[in-house]
ROSETI-743319 format. One line per 10 residues: number of its first residue (from 1); their letters; for each residue z, x, y of C-alpha. Coordinates in steps of 0.1 Angstrom, whole numbers. Each point is the difference from the previous one (the first is absolute). Example, Ala and Ser with C-alpha at 12.3 -4.5 7.8 and 13.67 -1.06 7.14 Angstrom:
2
1) AS) 78:123:-45  -7:14:34;
This chain:
227
1) XXXXXXXXXX) 1072:972:836  29:17:17  6:-18:33  25:7:28  10:-29:22  16:8:34  13:-33:13  33:-10:17  -2:-38:-5  20:-9:-31;
11) XXXXXXXXXX) -21:-31:-7  -33:18:2  14:29:-20  12:-24:-28  -33:-18:0  -20:32:-3  24:14:-26  -5:-30:-23  -37:-4:6  -10:36:-4;
21) XXXXXXXXXX) 22:5:-31  -16:-31:-16  -34:16:7  11:30:-21  6:24:28  29:25:2  16:-6:34  24:20:22  15:-14:32  13:14:33;
31) XXXXXXXXXX) 15:-21:28  -1:26:28  -28:22:14  21:31:-8  4:-8:-37  -36:-12:-3  -14:32:14  23:21:-22  -12:-18:-32  -36:1:10;
41) XXXXXXXXXX) 1:37:6  21:10:-29  -16:-21:-27  -36:-10:-10  -10:-36:4  -33:-17:-5  5:-21:31  26:-7:27  6:-34:16  14:6:34;
51) XXXXXXXXXX) 16:-23:26  -3:10:37  33:-12:14  25:21:-19  34:14:8  5:37:8  -37:10:0  -27:-25:9  -27:-6:-26  -28:15:21;
61) XXXXXXXXXX) 20:32:4  7:1:-38  -38:-4:-6  -9:29:24  26:23:-16  -13:-9:-35  -36:5:10  8:36:12  8:8:-36  -15:-25:-24;
71) XXXXXXXXXX) -29:-24:-5  19:-27:-20  -17:-34:6  20:-20:25  -1:-38:6  18:-10:31  17:-34:-4  12:-13:34  7:-30:21  -17:18:29;
81) XXXXXXXXXX) -35:-12:-3  -18:4:34  -33:20:1  17:28:19  28:3:-26  -24:-1:-29  -21:27:16  31:21:6  10:-2:-36  -35:8:-13;
91) XXXXXXXXXX) -5:29:25  34:15:-11  -14:3:-35  6:-34:-18  -26:-9:-26  4:-37:5  21:-24:22  13:-34:-12  17:-24:23  31:-20:-9;
101) XXXXXXXXXX) 2:-27:-13  -23:9:-28  -13:-12:-33  13:22:-28  -34:-2:-18  -16:15:31  25:28:2  -6:9:-37  -38:0:6  3:23:30;
111) XXXXXXXXXX) 23:23:-19  -26:3:-27  -27:6:25  17:29:19  9:17:-32  -34:-5:-15  -17:15:30  17:33:-5  -12:3:-36  -36:-10:5;
121) XXXXXXXXXX) -15:32:14  -28:12:-25  5:35:-13  -33:12:16  13:-12:34  34:17:-1  -12:28:23  -18:-8:32  -17:27:22  -19:5:32;
131) XXXXXXXXXX) -9:35:10  33:20:-4  21:-31:0  14:-9:-35  22:-29:-9  16:0:-35  10:-37:-6  23:4:-30  20:28:18  -2:-18:33;
141) XXXXXXXXXX) -10:34:15  -24:7:29  -14:35:9  -24:12:27  -13:35:-4  26:6:-27  29:-10:24  21:-30:-10  2:-29:24  31:-21:4;
151) XXXXXXXXXX) -11:-36:3  20:-33:2  -6:-26:-27  -23:-20:23  -18:31:12  -7:9:-36  -13:-35:-8  -22:0:31  -14:34:-8  -7:-10:-36;
161) XXXXXXXXXX) -17:-32:12  -24:20:23  -6:27:-27  -10:-26:-25  -28:-10:23  -12:35:12  -29:-4:25  6:-38:3  13:-15:32  31:-21:-6;
171) XXXXXXXXXX) 8:-26:26  35:-3:15  3:-35:-15  -9:13:-34  25:28:3  27:-25:9  -8:-19:-31  -2:29:-24  29:21:13  24:-26:15;
181) XXXXXXXXXX) -11:-31:-20  -5:-20:32  -27:-27:-7  -4:-16:33  -15:6:34  25:18:22  4:29:24  -9:31:-20  12:25:26  26:11:-25;
191) XXXXXXXXXX) -28:13:-22  -12:22:29  35:14:4  2:7:-37  -34:17:-2  9:21:31  32:13:-17  -19:7:-32  -27:19:18  26:22:17;
201) XXXXXXXXXX) 10:12:-35  -33:0:-18  -21:14:29  21:27:18  -15:19:30  -29:24:-8  -6:-17:-34  -31:-18:-11  7:-36:9  -3:-24:-29;
211) XXXXXXXXXX) 13:-33:14  -24:-15:25  1:-31:22  -30:-24:1  5:-18:33  4:-37:-2  -1:1:-38  26:21:-17  4:34:-17  -18:23:-24;
221) XXXXXXX) 10:31:-19  -28:25:-7  -9:37:4  -25:0:28  -2:37:4  -16:4:-35  -28:-24:9;
């Protein structure tokens, strides 16, 4: 596996270099946000391990800029471990969030998990549709009525989650688990905000609305005009 580690702490960097190399991975390192972003954009990696508190460009900003271009799996590794900080990282597009100090075995397991998830989509489920909305998973491309939609990484994942359950109401808590990997009771208002932003792109004015709110429960995507 080709892994990029963006970390400014020399001790953590040395620890990861040795451990990942012993696991058989090819590892590249960057100690600033600027260098990390450059490497992540210019080269192909199977996964990125990203610190949050970095010199020059903060880790969250690095993640946002990367997500505007690529879907490379990203594991945030940070000493910032509050609920709000973890939610911020996941909402920005991280695939997982691990708090320092950490067990190396857990880090390796999480790396395997986030890279495995990207390759587990069955061939017959690589294109999802609802009415004139089409999502091509391998190409990471979304069109509505033939017009391409520009979605962020989390918007794309949210849309895919809803489309994989067409006609089925998905609760806010379940969306938080599936899209942001948050497995605890918490304020899910951020889910409403994310759905609203997605709806503005998927359901423009005068179009057949596909994303519907089920009050007190969650959201469903379906073509109600054809029923």
